[in-house]
N, C-alpha and C positions, 0 to 999 in steps of 0.2 A: 419544438419549443423547449427552451431551457427553463427548468423549474428553479425558482429562487428559494433559498432557505426560508422557512416559515418564521416570520417575525410578527409578534402581536402589535397591532397598531395602537395608537392612542385612543382612549375611550371616545366614542362618537357622541355628539350632542343628541338630546332626545328629539323625536320626530318633529314636534311642533316648532322647535327652535330651528331645525334644518329647513323646514318649509318657509318660515319667515325670512330666512336668509336667501334661499334659492329662488323663490318665486319672482321677486322683483327683477333680479338679474336675468332670469330666463325670458321675461317679457321684454326687457331692454334689448336683449340680443336677438329677439325675434324668434326664439325657439317655440314660443307659445303666443297665440294671438288669433285674430279673426281668420287668418289663413291656416293656422294650425290650432284648431279649437279644442283638441284633447290630446294630452301628452303624458307619457309615463316617465317618472324619474327614479333613478336608483342611486343610492349613496354608497360609493365604493369603500369609504372608510368604515361605514357601518357594517357592510358585508364582511370585511376583514376582521372587524371586532367580534362579530358573531362566530366566525370560524375560530378565532382565538379562544373564545369562551368554550366552544365545543372541545377543542384540543386540550384545554386546561382541565375540563371536567373529567376527561378520560386519561389524564396524564399519568396515572399510576398503572395503567394497563400496558403490559409489555409488548403486546402485538395487536394493534387495532388499525383497521382501514376505514376511515370515514368517507363514505361516498355521498354525493349530492344527488337527490332525486331529480333527474333532468326535467321531468314533467312540471316541476314547480316553477321553472324559469328556462324554457327551451330557447335560449338566445345564446348564440356562439360566444359573443364577447363576455357574457356573464359566466359561462362555463369555463372560458379560458382564464378569467380572473380567479375562479375557484381552484382551477388546476394549479395555477401559480402559487396559491396559498396553501397547497398541500392536500387538497381534497382529491378523492376518486370520484367516479360517476356511476350512478345506478340508472339504467335505461330499461324501457319497456316496449320498444318497437324498433323496427329498422330505421325509421327516421331519427329517433333519439340516439341510436347507436352511431349513425352518420354524424350527427351534431357533436357527439362526444369525441369522435375521432378528429373532426375538424378543429375542435377546441384544443387538441393536443394531449388528451389523456392516453397514457400507455394502455394497451389492451389488458395488461395484468392488473390495472386499477379500475377496470370497468366491470360492472356486474349486470347481467341481463336477467331481468324478471319480467314475465308476461304470462298470463293464463292461456294464451292462444298462439304460441310459437309454431310457425310452420317448419317443415323439415328443412327448407332452404335457410331460414333464419338460424336454426340450430346448427346446421353445417357451417354457415359463415362464422358464427361465434366460436365454434370449435377450431376452425382453421386459423382464426385470428389469435386464439389463446385468451379470449374473453371468458371471465368466470360466468357460470350459468347456474341458475336455480330452477330445476324442473318443478312444474306446478302440480304434476300428478303422476301416477304410476305408469300410465300409457306413454307419457312423454319420456319416461326413463327407457322404455322399450325403443323409442325412436333414437335416443342417444346411444343405446346398445348397438344399433345398426350403423350409426353415422360416426361414432367416435373413432378417430384415427389412433394407431398404436402409439404415436409420439405426441399425443394430445397434451398441451400445456395448460389447458383450462382447468380451474378449480371447479368441481361439479358438486352441486348440492341438491337437496329436495326441500320444497316448501311444505310445511305442515300447518294445519289449522288447529290450534290448541282448544278451540271452542270454549273460551273462557267468558264469552258474552260480549255485548255491545255497549257503546257509550250513548251519549245524548243525541247524536246524529247518526241515524241508521246507515245512510249512504257512506259514511266515513268509518264504519265499523266492519272490520274484515275477519273477526274471530268469533262470529256468531255461529249458531248451529247449522245454518244453511248457507254460509258464505261460499261464493264461487271460487275462492282462492284456496289452494293447497289441499293436502290429504287430511280429511277430517279424522282427528285422533280418537274422538269419543263415539264415533259410529261403530257399530258392531264389526269387529275384525280390523278396524282401521289401524290401530296401534301395532297390531301383530303384522299386518301387511307391510308397514313401514320398516319394522325391524327386519323382516325377511328380505325386503328390497336391498337393504344395506348389506346383509349377510351374503347375498349373491353378487354384489358389486364392490369389490375392494377399492375401486377408483372413486367411489362416492364418499366424499370426505367432509361435506359441509351440511349442516342442518339450518333451515331458514324458517322464520316465522315473523309475521307482522300483524299486530293486533288491531291497529287502526290509527287515526290521527285526531283531528279536531273533535272535541266532545268526549274523548276517551280519557278518563282519569289516570294518573300515573300508576296507581295501584293495580288497575286492570292491565295496563301495558306490562308492568313488572311481573304480574302473574303469568301472562303469556310467555314471557322470556323464561321464567322459572320452570314452566311446564316443558319448554323446549330443551332447557338444560337437563332436566331429569330424563327426558327421552334420550338425549345424547349419551348420558351415563349408562342407560339401559342398553343401548345399541352397542357401545364399546364393550360392555361386559358380555353381551351375547356373542360378539365376534371373537372375543378373547385378546384383542389388541386395541391400540388407540387409533382406530380407523377415522373417526370423526375428529378432526383437528381444529375446526373453526365453526363458529356460530354466527350466522347473519341474523341480528336481532331487529332488523328493520329500523324505521324511524318513528314518526308520528307524534313528536312532542307538540302538544297543543299551543296555540298562540293566544295571547290576551289581546282582544280587539277593543276593549273598553277604554283604555287610556294608553299613555306612553310607556307604562311599566312593562318590563320583560318578566313574565311569570306564566308558567313555571320556567325555571332556568335549567340549563344542562346540568348544573350541580344538583339541583333538586332531583333530576332524573337519575343521576348516578347514585344518589343516596337511596332512592326508592329501589333501585336494582340491588344495591348492596344489602338492603334489609330483606328483600325477597329471595335473593340468590347469593348467599355469602361467598360461594366459591367462584363466582363468575369472573372476578378480576384477578385470580391468582396465577394466571399465565398458562394454565393447562389448555385453554382454548383460545385461539386467535378470535378476535371479534371484528365484525363488519357492521357498520351503521348506515342508514339510508335516510338521513334527514333532508327535508326540502323546505317546507313552509316556515319552520322555526328559524331557519338561517336567513331567509329573504324577506318575509312578510313585512316586518317592521322597518326594513331598509328601503322602502319604496313608497311612492304616492302617485296618485293620478290628479292632474290639474285639468279642469274643463271650464270652458267659457259658458256663461249664461247667455243664451241667444234671445230668449223672451222671458218676461215675467208677466204672469196673467192671473186672473181671478176667475174661479169657477165654483158656483154654489157656496160662495163665501170663503172658499179655501184658496189660499195663495199658492201658486205653482211656479217654480223656477225651472224652465226647460233648458237643459244643458246638453252638452255633447258626450257625456259619460253615462251610458246606460247598460243595457243587457249585453251589448256587443263587447264590452270590456270589463264589466262587473257582473258577469253572468250568474254566478252563484248567489250573490246578494239580491239580485232582482228576482230570481226564480225561487229562492229559499230565504226570504228576508229574516225570518225568525231564527234561522241557524247561522246566518252570515251577516249580521248587522255591521255597518261600517260607521266610523266617526266621520263627520262632515264639518268642514270649517269654511267660512265665507271670507272672500278677499275682494278688494276693489279692483278697478281697471289697471292700477299701477302695481298690483300685487301686495298691497298693504292690508292688514286685517280690517275687515269691514266693521265699522263702529255703529252703535245705535241700539235701541231696545230690541230684545229678542221677539221674533214673531214666528208663529207656527207656519211652516212652509213645506210643501212637497218638493223633493228634488227629483225631477223627472229626466229621463234620458231621451235620445233621439229616435228610438226604434218605434216602428209603427204597430204597436199593440198597447192596450190600455194599462197593462201591468208593468210597463217599463218604468219602474220607480226605484230609485236607489235608496230613498228615505221618505217616510211619510210623516207629516206634522212635526217636522224637526224644528226646534226652537233655535233660530239664527237671526242675526241682523238682517233687515229686509234686503233681499237681493234684487238687482235691476239689470237690464241689458248691459253687457260689457263687463260685468263682474265675473269672478271666478269661484268655483267651489273646488275644494281639495278633499279627496277621498284618501284617508290615511290607511297605513298597514296593507297596502296592495302590491308589495314587491314580489309576491309569489302568486302565481296562477291567474292574476287579473289581466293586466295589459300584455303580459308575455304570451298568453294563450287566448286570443280574442275569438269571438264568435262572428261569423260573416253574415249576420242577419241584415236584411235590407241592402246587401252589398256595400255596407259601410266599410271604409278603408281601415286597415290595421293602423293603429296610431303609432306615431314616432315614439321612440324611447331614448332617453339620454341618461348617461351616467354623470355623476358629479363628485367632486372632492372639494374640500375647503382649504385655501391657502392659510399660512400662519397669520395673515392680516385679516382673515375672515371673509375673503372674497371667493365665491365658488368658481371653479373651473369645470367645464363641461366637455364630454366626449360623446359622439353618436354611438348608439347601440343598434338601433334599427330606424330606418327612414320611414316616413309615412307611405303607405301603399298608394301607388298612383292609380288613376282611372284606367290607364292602359293595362296595368298589371291586373286589375280587377276584371277587365274585359277578357284578357287572355286566360285567366284562371277559370272564367265562366264559359269557355268553349269557343271563343271568337274564331280560332283557326279552323274550326269545324262547323262554321256557321251554316253552311249549305248541306251539311250531312244528312239531316232528316228530310229535306226537300228532295235530295238526290234519291234517297231510299224510297220515298213516296212515288216519285216519277218512274222509277224502275219497276214498280209493281203495277203500274197502270197498263191496261190492255192496249 
C-alpha cells in the first residue's frame, strides 16, 4: 500500500449533525431496515480530523510515532485508513498483528504489547522486525534466547509506575496490583529494571501506560513523568544513552456526555509539558498508543425498535442494540453511559413530549439494558435509536451472545453538497457463518467419540 502524505481534513461536523444527515440516506439506500436492524457507522472525515488533531498537538516533537491501538477498532478498512493518514499500529495479539499487516502497516511502525506473549509470538515479531515491549523480566529472558543477531526490532520493557487508579478500576493499569509491567515501587522492582537494562545493551525503550477512561490527565502525566525519570536513571547507570525512546501509551479519556471533544490532545500535551518539561526536547523519541480518543466520537450505532411495551408502568423500547454490541454499557452502565437519540421510520428526529423509557437490547437476560428511564420522545415499532460515541470498542468488537450476528459496519463521508456517500467496512455475519463458527463441520464429533467408547 502506498502511503499518502498526511493532509489535515476540513473540520468535521458534530456528531448529532452527522447523524441527522446520514440516517435518512442509510435507510433510503437499504443499509438499515427490518432486514438490517442494527448497523454501525463510521465517519471517515471525522477520523482524519482526529488524527490531524493528534499530529498537531505533538507537532513540536522532533521524533514521534503515533500508533493506533488496534483493539479499539479491529477492522481492516479502518486500520488501512489510519495507516494512510500516517498512523502506526499497536497490537496485543497474533490476530491483531495479522490485521495490522493486512492493513498495510510496515513492521517498523507496529508495536506489540501483551502480558501473555508466547515464545512463538515473540519469535514471529522479532523475525518481522516489529517493535516489542516485554511485559516482565521473565519475558526478557525469552527474548534473550530468541533474539537473532541481526534483529531489526526496537525492544522495550513495560513498567508499572504504580501512581494509582482512576474512577474505573478496570481501566486503570498503574495501580499497586496491576497485572501489567514491572512494578517499580515493589521492593527491589526499580533496581531489577535498572539491572535488566545494564545487562542488555539492545534494550532501548521504556514503556508505561497508566490507563484510559476515568483516568485524569494529571494521573496519566505523572505516570509518564515517573517513566522519564527512570529512563534518566538507567542511562546514567549504564553510562551512555541506551534508552533512546519512550512509549508513553495512550489513554486519553473521552467525553460521552455531549458532542464536545474534551479533553483534547492539546490539553494532554500541556499536561505532559507541565509534569515533564524535558519530554519534548528531542532527547527521547516518543511513541503513543491512542485508540478510543481517535475513534469513539466518529461512530454511532443505529438500531430498529422492534417492540414498544409497558411493564409495571414502565415503558420499554426493545431494540436490536444490546449487550452484543454495547457490552461495556450494558454490563457497567454507571461507568459507560451512552447518549441515546430517537428517530422515526424515515430517519428524522422523533418529535413529541419526552417520556421516561428503558432502551432494551435483544439479548436473553434481564439486564440487557442500554439505558434506563431515559427521557425521549415516545418510541414505537419501526422507529430507530442512535447510540452516540460508539466508534471505538462497540460494534467493532461484538459479543456473540445468543449467537446474534455481528452487525454490518459502513463508513461514510459527506460530499460538498451535503450528501453522504457510503462504503462497506464489514458485512452482517450470515447464519451460515455463525453455524460454521459454532462447530458445524464437527457436528458428529462428540457422537463419534461416545460411540467409540461403548463396549
